[in-house]
N, C-alpha and C positions, 0 to 999 in steps of 0.2 A: 725684762723678758716676759714676765707675766702679763704685761700690758698689751702684748702683741697677740694677734690672732694665732691660733695653734700652728697653722701652716707657715707662719713667719718666724716662729721661735727658733732659736739656735743655741748651740753650746759655745759659739764663738764670742768671747767676751768683747772683742773689738767691734763686731757687728751690733751687739747689744748696746755698747756705748755710743756708736754712731746713731742708732735710733733714738736713744735718750737725748743726745745733743740736738736733734732736730725737733724735739717736742718741748715747747716752752714750759709746760706744766711739769713734765718729768724732770727737766733741767732744774727747775726751781726746787722741786721736792727732793730729788735724789742727789743732785750735784750742786749744792748751794755755793760752794767755793768757786766752782767753774763758772757759775752764773754771774759772779761778781767780776769776771775778767773783761766783760764788755762784748758787744755783738761781733766785732771784727775778729777778735781773738777766738771766740767760741766757734765762729764759722771756719776759721783756719784749722782748728782742732777737728771739727766735724768733717771737713774736706779730706783730711789725712785718713781718718778712720773709715770714711766712705769708700776709699780705694779698695778695701777688702783685700789688701795685699799683705802677705806674710813673708818677711825677709828670711826668717830661719828656714821655712819650708823651701824657699827658692834656693838658698845656699846648700841645702841637703838634697836638692833635685827631686823633692817630693811633690811639688805642685805641677799641674798641667800648664801648658803654654798659655792657655786662655786666661789663667789667673793674673796675668800681667796687664789685662785690659784696663783695670782700674787705674793703674799707674800711667799707662799710655794715654788714657783719656783725661787725666788730671790736667787742668788748665796750666799752661806754661807759667802764668803769674804765680801759681801755688808752688811750682817747682823752684822758681827764682826767689820767692820771698822767704824761704826757709821752712815752709810748711812740710814739704816732703822730707827734708833732712830730719826735722824734729820727729816726724812720725816714724822714720826708720830707726832713730835712736830709741824710741819707745820699744821697738822690737828687741834691741840689745838688752834693755832692762828686763824685758819679759824672759828672755833666754837665761840671763844671769840669775834672775830671781828664782827661776824654776829649780836651779841647782843648789840653792842656798839652804843651809840649816844653821843651827846655833853654833856649830864649830867652823863653818865656812861662810863668813858674812859676805853680803852683797858687793862691797867695793872690791874685794879680791876676785869675785866671780866675773866682774865686768871686764877686767883686763884681757883674759884670754878670749872671751867672746868678741870684744871690740877689736882686738888685734886680728882675729880671724876674719872678720867681716869688713874692717875699715876700708881697705883699698877697693874692694869690690863694691861696697856701698857708695863710696865717693865717685867711683867710675859710673855707677848706675845713675846717680844724680846728674853727673856731667852729660851723660848720653841723653837723658830726658830734657836737659837744658838746651841742647842743640836745636837749631831751627829744623823744622820738619818733624814728622811723626815717625819714630822708630818702629820697626816691626818687632813683634813679640818674640819670634824665634831668634833673631839676632841679639836682642837684648838678653834673653835667657842664656844663649850660647856664650856671649861675651862675659856675663857675670860668672858663670861656672869656669870658664877658661882662665879667668884671672888667677884663681887659686891653683888650677891645674898646672899652669906654667911654673909656679913656684915649687910645686911638689915633684914635678917630673921635667926638669929643665932640659935634660939631654934628649929624652924622647920627644919633647915638644919641639925642640930646635931641629932635630935630625929627621923626624918623621911626621909628626902631627901638623906642624906649621905648614908644610907643603900641601898636605891634604886639605887644609882649611882654605886654600885658594879657590876651591870649588864650592860654589854656593850650595849645591845639592848636598855635598858632604856636611857642610856646616849645619844645614837645616834638618838633616835626617840622621845619618849614622854618627856624625861627630857629636851632635846634641845628645843622642841616646847614650853614647859612650861616656860623656861627661856626667850625665844624670846618674848612670850606674855607679861610676866612681864616687860621686858625691853621696849617693844613697848608702854606699858601703863604707863611707868615711875615708876612702883611699885618696881623695883629693886633698885632704887636710893633714896628711902625715907630717911629722916633724922632720923636715929635711936637714935641720941642723944636727940632729942626732945620728945621721947616717955616716 
């Protein structure tokens, strides 16, 4: 981060890593083990980090729609060769690691985080693998809706699903509703305990 011009500095560790991966001198100096992976592997890692996409913030409805641009612009080859999936898994380790302490070790933390994001994450990768370029609002809506359907199956089936037939609802009111539910953690309630 100190090697960047002040206006380019960031507190986003992913962006810092993406910049270091693009600079051969920084790569060799700061990331010697990564440097030994070889150019293709390094490029795949750099391409993932260059998306500037944050899975946890998407799942919590915190990021604006424009934040999906890096994913949407990621070349299909990088979606298909596992680069995207590997980058998304790194997000799971980030979330799980943030909650760890000496009494709650990381392998235990990964399971609830992974379980909460697994189906949504895999669906996201599938959508980006499809031919054509998905639009960011639909991608965001579908990602949040995946968990919403599990948390509120009756409301989803009897009310929300019918409203979703209208594109305007999906792109505006429906997306806002899902973001509010995700922000307030109401999308991820434990339906098994009800």
